[in-house]
C-alpha positions as CSV (number, residue, x, y, z in Angstrom):
1,M,137.1,125.5,164.9
2,N,137.0,121.9,166.2
3,F,137.1,118.5,164.7
4,L,133.4,117.8,165.0
5,S,132.5,121.1,163.2
6,L,134.9,120.2,160.4
7,L,133.5,116.7,160.1
8,L,129.9,118.0,159.9
9,A,131.0,120.5,157.3
10,I,132.7,117.9,155.2
11,L,129.6,115.6,155.4
12,A,127.2,118.4,154.5
13,S,129.4,119.3,151.5
14,I,130.4,115.9,150.1
15,I,126.9,114.3,149.7
16,P,125.7,116.8,147.0
17,L,129.1,116.6,145.3
18,L,129.0,112.9,145.0
19,A,125.5,113.1,143.7
20,W,126.6,115.5,141.0
21,Y,129.7,113.4,140.2
22,A,127.4,110.4,139.6
23,I,125.3,112.4,137.2
24,I,128.3,113.9,135.3
25,Y,130.7,111.0,135.2
26,R,131.0,109.2,131.9
27,K,132.3,105.6,132.2
28,S,132.8,105.5,128.4
29,R,135.6,108.1,128.6
30,K,138.8,106.3,129.8
31,G,140.7,108.3,132.4
32,M,137.9,110.8,133.1
33,G,137.7,109.9,136.8
34,K,141.4,110.7,137.3
35,R,141.3,113.9,135.4
36,F,138.1,114.9,137.0
37,W,139.6,114.7,140.5
38,V,142.8,116.5,139.4
39,V,140.8,119.5,138.2
40,F,138.5,119.2,141.2
41,S,141.6,119.4,143.5
42,L,143.2,122.3,141.7
43,A,140.0,124.3,141.8
44,G,139.6,123.5,145.5
45,C,143.0,125.0,146.2
46,G,141.7,128.2,144.6
47,A,138.8,128.3,146.9
48,L,141.1,128.3,149.9
49,F,143.1,131.2,148.4
50,F,140.1,133.3,147.4
51,S,138.3,132.8,150.7
52,S,141.2,134.5,152.4
53,L,141.0,137.6,150.2
54,Q,137.5,138.7,151.2
55,D,138.9,140.0,154.5
56,V,141.0,142.6,152.8
57,L,138.3,144.2,150.6
58,P,137.8,148.0,150.8
59,S,135.1,149.2,153.1
60,R,134.8,152.8,152.0
61,S,131.4,152.5,150.3
62,I,128.9,149.8,149.1
63,F,129.8,150.8,145.6
64,S,133.6,150.2,146.0
65,I,132.8,146.9,147.8
66,G,130.4,145.8,145.0
67,V,132.9,146.6,142.3
68,S,135.7,144.8,144.1
69,L,133.5,141.8,144.7
70,F,132.5,141.8,141.0
71,F,136.1,141.6,139.8
72,M,137.0,139.1,142.5
73,G,134.1,136.9,141.1
74,M,135.5,137.3,137.6
75,A,138.9,136.3,138.9
76,V,137.4,133.2,140.6
77,E,135.8,132.1,137.3
78,Y,139.0,132.8,135.4
79,F,140.9,130.7,137.9
80,K,138.5,127.8,137.4
81,N,138.9,128.1,133.7
82,I,142.7,127.9,134.0
83,T,142.4,124.7,136.1
84,V,140.4,123.2,133.2
85,R,143.1,124.1,130.7
86,I,145.9,122.7,133.0
87,G,144.1,119.6,134.2
88,G,142.8,118.8,130.7
89,L,146.2,119.1,129.0
90,H,146.9,116.2,126.6
91,Y,143.5,114.7,127.6
92,I,140.6,116.7,126.2
93,R,139.4,115.1,122.9
94,S,135.9,116.6,122.6
95,I,133.8,119.5,123.7
96,D,132.1,117.1,126.1
97,D,135.4,116.5,127.8
98,A,136.0,120.2,128.2
99,I,132.5,120.7,129.6
100,D,132.9,117.7,132.1
101,L,136.2,119.0,133.4
102,S,134.7,122.5,133.7
103,F,132.0,120.9,135.9
104,A,134.8,119.3,137.9
105,A,136.3,122.8,138.5
106,A,132.9,124.1,139.6
107,L,132.4,121.2,142.0
108,G,135.9,121.5,143.4
109,F,135.7,125.2,144.1
110,T,132.2,125.1,145.5
111,G,133.0,122.0,147.6
112,I,135.9,123.5,149.4
113,E,134.1,126.9,149.7
114,N,131.2,125.1,151.3
115,I,133.4,123.3,153.8
116,I,134.9,126.6,154.9
117,A,131.4,128.2,155.2
118,F,129.8,125.2,157.0
119,T,132.8,124.9,159.4
120,E,132.3,128.5,160.4
121,M,128.6,127.9,160.8
122,F,128.9,124.7,162.9
123,S,131.6,126.1,165.1
124,G,129.7,129.3,165.9
125,G,132.1,131.6,164.1
126,N,129.2,133.6,162.7
127,P,127.0,135.0,165.5
128,S,124.1,135.7,163.2
129,I,123.8,132.0,162.3
130,A,125.1,130.1,165.4
131,G,122.4,128.2,167.3
132,D,119.6,129.0,165.0
133,P,118.6,125.7,163.1
134,I,116.2,127.6,160.7
135,V,118.9,130.0,159.6
136,M,121.5,127.2,159.4
137,T,119.2,125.2,157.2
138,K,118.7,128.2,154.9
139,V,122.4,128.6,154.6
140,F,122.8,125.0,153.6
141,L,120.0,125.1,151.1
142,I,121.2,128.3,149.5
143,R,124.8,127.1,149.1
144,E,123.9,123.6,147.8
145,F,120.9,124.3,145.7
146,F,121.4,127.9,144.5
147,V,125.1,128.7,144.6
148,L,126.4,125.4,143.3
149,P,124.1,125.3,140.2
150,V,125.3,128.8,139.3
151,H,128.9,127.6,139.5
152,L,128.0,124.7,137.3
153,F,126.4,126.6,134.5
154,T,129.1,129.4,134.4
155,S,131.9,126.8,134.3
156,G,129.9,124.8,131.7
157,L,129.7,127.9,129.5
158,F,133.5,128.2,129.5
159,G,133.8,124.5,128.8
160,Y,131.7,124.9,125.7
161,F,133.7,127.8,124.3
162,Y,137.0,126.1,125.2
163,G,135.9,123.0,123.3
164,M,134.8,125.1,120.4
165,A,138.2,126.7,120.3
166,L,139.9,123.3,120.2
167,F,137.7,121.3,117.8
168,S,136.0,123.7,115.3
169,G,136.7,122.7,111.8
170,K,137.5,125.2,109.0
171,E,133.9,125.5,107.9
172,L,132.6,126.1,111.4
173,Q,135.4,128.6,112.1
174,E,134.2,130.6,109.0
175,K,130.6,130.5,110.3
176,N,131.7,131.9,113.6
177,R,133.9,134.6,112.1
178,A,130.8,136.2,110.6
179,S,129.3,137.1,114.0
180,I,129.6,140.6,115.3
181,W,131.0,139.4,118.6
182,F,133.8,137.5,116.9
183,Q,134.7,140.6,114.9
184,I,134.9,142.8,118.0
185,L,136.9,140.4,120.0
186,S,139.3,139.5,117.1
187,A,140.1,143.1,116.3
188,P,142.9,143.4,119.0
189,L,144.3,140.0,117.8
190,F,144.7,140.9,114.2
191,F,148.4,140.0,114.3
192,L,147.7,136.3,115.0
193,P,147.3,133.7,112.2
194,P,143.7,132.7,111.6
195,P,143.7,129.4,113.4
196,R,145.4,130.8,116.5
197,Q,143.2,133.9,116.4
198,F,140.1,131.8,116.3
199,R,141.2,129.7,119.3
200,A,142.1,132.8,121.3
201,V,138.8,134.6,120.5
202,K,136.8,131.6,121.6
203,I,138.7,131.2,124.9
204,V,138.3,135.0,125.6
205,Q,134.6,134.8,124.7
206,G,134.0,131.9,127.1
207,T,136.1,133.5,129.8
208,L,134.2,136.9,129.5
209,L,130.8,135.3,129.4
210,S,131.3,133.0,132.3
211,G,133.2,135.7,134.3
212,L,130.5,138.3,133.8
213,F,127.7,135.9,135.0
214,Y,129.6,134.7,138.0
215,G,131.1,138.1,138.9
216,L,127.6,139.6,139.1
217,F,126.3,136.7,141.2
218,F,129.3,136.6,143.5
219,A,129.0,140.4,144.3
220,F,125.3,139.9,144.9
221,L,125.9,136.9,147.1
222,Q,128.5,138.5,149.3
223,I,126.6,141.8,149.7
224,N,123.4,139.8,150.4
225,P,120.8,142.4,150.0
226,H,117.3,141.8,151.5
227,I,113.8,142.8,150.5
228,S,114.1,145.7,153.0
229,T,117.2,146.9,151.1
230,L,115.3,147.1,147.9
231,F,112.3,148.8,149.5
232,H,114.5,151.3,151.3
233,A,116.3,152.2,148.0
234,L,112.9,152.8,146.4
235,G,111.7,154.9,149.4
236,M,109.0,152.5,150.3
237,P,108.0,151.2,153.7
238,T,109.5,147.9,154.7
239,L,107.4,144.7,155.0
240,P,107.1,142.6,158.1
241,V,108.8,139.8,156.3
242,D,112.4,140.4,155.3
243,E,114.2,137.7,153.2
244,S,117.4,137.7,151.2
245,L,117.2,138.5,147.5
246,V,120.0,136.1,146.7
247,L,117.5,133.3,146.0
248,L,115.7,135.4,143.4
249,M,119.0,136.5,141.9
250,S,120.2,132.9,141.8
251,F,117.0,131.7,140.1
252,V,117.1,134.5,137.5
253,L,120.8,133.9,136.6
254,F,120.4,130.2,136.6
255,K,117.3,130.4,134.4
256,V,118.9,132.7,131.9
257,G,122.2,130.9,132.0
258,T,120.8,127.4,131.5
259,I,118.6,128.5,128.6
260,L,121.8,130.0,127.0
261,F,123.8,126.9,127.8
262,F,121.3,124.4,126.5
263,A,120.8,126.5,123.3
264,L,124.6,126.3,122.8
265,L,124.5,122.5,123.3
266,D,121.7,122.2,120.8
267,K,123.9,124.0,118.3
268,K,126.8,121.7,119.1
269,R,124.6,118.6,118.4
270,R,123.5,120.1,115.0
271,W,127.1,120.8,114.1
272,E,128.2,117.3,115.1
273,R,125.6,115.8,112.8
274,Q,126.9,118.0,110.0
275,G,130.5,116.9,110.7
276,L,131.8,120.4,111.3
277,F,134.1,119.5,114.2
278,A,137.7,118.5,113.6
279,E,139.0,115.3,115.1
280,Q,141.9,115.4,117.6
């Protein structure tokens, strides 16, 4: 690694991050900028840690690697969720605050992750990429326009459920208790008093949902199957063109995830109009 490679990597990573920050940042919320960068930094430290773990994954079979990557992806998402809870302590006053800080965690983790990946790319650390401008452009586009959005929606899902855990009023809590998922997740927490049980279930629900989405994507991203991989598994002859399936996987997950996320936000707006959230 050299200084020029690091500088290029930082520039390639920071421009999309600043663009997203300008979109997400709310001037009306006092102190949001400071908390945003606190959570951003905490999540970035996690990216440094998790990037070092990928070198110690088991290599016995593609199945063992896939399972390990899936659980590592879930751990990544859980870590981002923890940074939101720590960085938002004594600050979060609405579901929007929780979602915004969750976006900060996504941007922080992805930003540092991209700097690491781009530094390796620009310094020639990856022989399959070095010196090929077309492949380097593909790597940049995939990480900034396919990986980053998946981080944002998975973290946003947790932010929604974390906000629900903190601000649901009694009537809204009763509505949620009627769902089958709440009843399943609350069964092991029968010993908790109702308010604490509700909060715990919603946090678990957000953690599991965001973790499952990102764990699946992370495993797929690291294994990086191609069209030829799929055709070979189906016993079909390979095609002359062989592209990564990560783009398709990213698009499908992002499509499903954003539909779910915006449906949840629509529910939130209806419940806000009905006055079902408690003030804090």
